N, C-alpha and C positions, 0 to 999 in steps of 0.2 A: 568494604562491604560489597557483596555481589548483587547486582540487579538484573532481572530479566527484562528485556526491552522488546516491544513489539512495534514493528514499522509496517504501516499499510501504505502502499504506493499505488496511486490510481491515475489513469489518463485524465487530463483536464476535461471538464465538462463540455467546453467549447469545441473539442476535437473529436473527430470520428474515431470510434473504437472498433476496428475491423473484427477482432476476435469476439467482442460482445455482440456485434451485429450478426455474426455467423451463428452464435449460440441462440440468439433471439429467434432467428429463422428456423433453426433446428427444433426449438421448442414447439413451434407451430406445426412442424412436420410430424411430430409425435403426439399431436392433439392436445398439447398443453397451451391453451390460448389465454391463460390468465397471467402469464409472465411476459413482461415487456421491458425494453430498454436495459438489457443486461450490459454491465460494464465489468471488464476483467482487468485485474491489476496484480500486484505482487504483495505477498504477506511474508515478512521476514521476522524471525525471532533470533535474538542473540543475548548472550550474557556479557555484562560489563562490570569490571571491577572499578569502583569509584568510592570516594569518601562520603558522598551523599547523592541524593536523587538529582539535584541540579547539575552536579558534575557528570553524572551518567548521561543525563539528557544532552548536555553540551557536547559530550564526546560523540554521541550518536548523531546529533545535528551536523557535526563536522563530517562524519562518515556519509551522511545523506547528501550533503551539498557537494562533497568532493568526489563521490564514487557511486552512490546507490541510486540516485534519481536524476532524471533529465528535466531541468526547470522549464524548458521550452514546451515539453509535452506532458509533464506529470506534476502531481502534487503529492505530498506525503503527510502522514500523521504519526506521531510517536506516542506510545503509551509505556510508561515505566512502572514495572511491578517490583515488589520486594521479595 
């Protein structure tokens, strides 16, 4: 069965996010003062061929841990869709 998987990778909350900080400042420069603390990450979608949802998630977990995210600086969340 084919599953669509969504991975959201974000900088750890304890770390400075320079891109997010720049966007937050730019919001104020264009008179949008109601948006604060912008955090910018990565959004990845992919298709996985697997026998079930658990196998699909395990495959993507392996990809995240070995390739897609940096555990020192980032966290990730996986969502499996059918």
